[in-house]
C-alpha positions in Angstrom: 4.2 -30.1 35.4 3.2 -27.9 38.3 3.6 -24.9 36.0 0.9 -26.3 33.7 -1.4 -26.8 36.7 -0.7 -23.2 37.9 -1.3 -21.8 34.5 -4.6 -23.7 34.1 -5.7 -22.7 37.6 -5.0 -19.0 36.9 -7.1 -19.3 33.7 -10.0 -20.8 35.6 -9.8 -18.2 38.3 -9.8 -15.4 35.7 -12.6 -17.1 33.6 -15.0 -17.4 36.5 -13.8 -14.2 38.2 -13.1 -16.2 41.4 -11.9 -14.5 44.5 -10.9 -16.0 47.9 -14.3 -14.8 49.2 -16.2 -16.9 46.7 -14.5 -20.2 47.3 -16.8 -21.2 50.3 -19.9 -20.5 48.2 -18.6 -22.7 45.3 -17.7 -25.5 47.8 -21.1 -25.4 49.3 -22.6 -25.9 45.8 -20.3 -29.0 45.4 -21.4 -30.4 48.7 -25.1 -30.1 48.1 -24.6 -31.7 44.7 -22.8 -34.6 46.3 -25.5 -35.0 48.9 -28.5 -35.1 46.5 -29.7 -38.5 45.3 -31.2 -39.3 41.9 -34.8 -38.9 43.1 -34.1 -35.5 44.5 -32.6 -34.5 41.2 -35.7 -35.5 39.3 -37.6 -33.0 41.5 -35.4 -30.0 40.3 -37.6 -28.1 37.9 -34.8 -25.9 36.6 -33.4 -28.1 33.8 -30.1 -26.3 33.6 -29.5 -26.6 37.3 -30.6 -30.2 37.2 -28.0 -31.0 34.5 -25.3 -29.2 36.4 -26.2 -31.1 39.6 -26.1 -34.4 37.7 -22.7 -33.6 36.2 -21.3 -32.6 39.7 -22.6 -35.9 41.1 -21.0 -37.8 38.2 -17.7 -36.0 38.9 -17.9 -36.8 42.6 -18.5 -40.5 41.9 -15.2 -40.5 40.1 -13.5 -38.8 43.0 -15.1 -41.3 45.4 -13.9 -44.2 43.4 -10.3 -43.1 44.1 -11.1 -43.2 47.8 -13.1 -46.4 47.9 -10.8 -48.0 50.4 -11.1 -45.1 52.9 -15.0 -45.3 52.7 -14.9 -49.1 53.2 -12.6 -48.9 56.1 -14.8 -46.3 57.9 -17.9 -48.4 57.1 -16.3 -51.5 58.6 -15.2 -49.5 61.7 -18.6 -48.0 62.3 -20.6 -51.2 61.7 -18.1 -53.0 63.9 -19.3 -50.9 66.8 -22.8 -52.4 66.8 -23.7 -55.9 68.0 -24.9 -57.1 64.7 -24.6 -55.1 61.4 -28.0 -56.4 60.3 -29.6 -54.6 63.3 -29.0 -51.2 61.5 -32.0 -52.0 59.3 -34.2 -52.5 62.4 -32.8 -49.3 63.9 -33.8 -47.4 60.7 -37.4 -48.8 61.1 -37.3 -47.6 64.8 -36.4 -44.1 63.6 -39.5 -44.1 61.4 -41.7 -45.3 64.2 -40.4 -42.5 66.5 -41.8 -39.9 64.1 -45.3 -41.3 64.9 -44.8 -41.3 68.7 -45.2 -38.0 70.5 -43.1 -36.7 73.4 -45.9 -37.1 75.9 -46.5 -40.7 74.9 -42.8 -41.5 75.4 -42.8 -39.8 78.8 -45.6 -42.2 79.9 -43.7 -45.3 79.1 -42.8 -47.2 82.3 -39.8 -49.1 81.0 -36.9 -46.7 81.6 -34.8 -48.3 78.9 -37.5 -48.1 76.3 -38.4 -44.6 77.3 -34.8 -43.4 77.3 -34.0 -45.0 74.0 -37.1 -43.6 72.3 -36.2 -40.1 73.6 -32.7 -40.5 72.2 -33.8 -41.8 68.9 -36.5 -39.2 68.6 -33.9 -36.5 68.8 -31.0 -38.2 67.1 -31.4 -36.0 64.0 -31.4 -32.7 65.9 -27.8 -32.1 64.9 -27.6 -34.4 61.9 -25.4 -32.0 59.9 -22.7 -32.3 62.6 -23.0 -36.1 62.8 -22.6 -36.4 59.0 -19.7 -34.0 59.1 -18.0 -36.1 61.8 -18.4 -39.3 59.7 -17.0 -37.5 56.7 -14.0 -36.3 58.7 -13.2 -39.9 59.6 -12.8 -40.7 55.9 -9.2 -39.8 55.1 -9.6 -38.4 51.6 -6.8 -37.3 49.3 
C-alpha cells in the first residue's frame, strides 16, 4: 500500500513540477482558502480562482470533519477559561465599539479598569495572525 502512495505522490510531483522550494507557497494557498468564508468567496471576481477556492474549502471541511473532536476539545477548553461563555458575544460587541473610540478618548477615562481594558481590547488584533496560529497549534490534527 505505501508503494501505491509513493507512486501516486511521485506522479503528482512530476505533473505539477513541484520542488521542495514550492511547498510553502502551495501550503499558503491552502491556508488562505481555508480562512476565507462564503461571503469573501462571492467577492472574488476571477471565476476560475473562486471555483478553486470553493473546492479547497470543501476539501478542508472534509479534513476538519475527521478532527471534529480535537476542535471541540479546544473550544471547550478556551470557553472554559472565561466566567460565562455567553459573555463572548458581549466581548465581540465591545471590540466593535473600540473601533469607534480614539486613543485620546481612552486616555481621558478616569476608571483605571475601564481605561486599561479598552486599551487592551483596542490593540488585541495587533498580532492576530500569531493569536490564530497559537489556537490552531492547540488543535492536535492528524
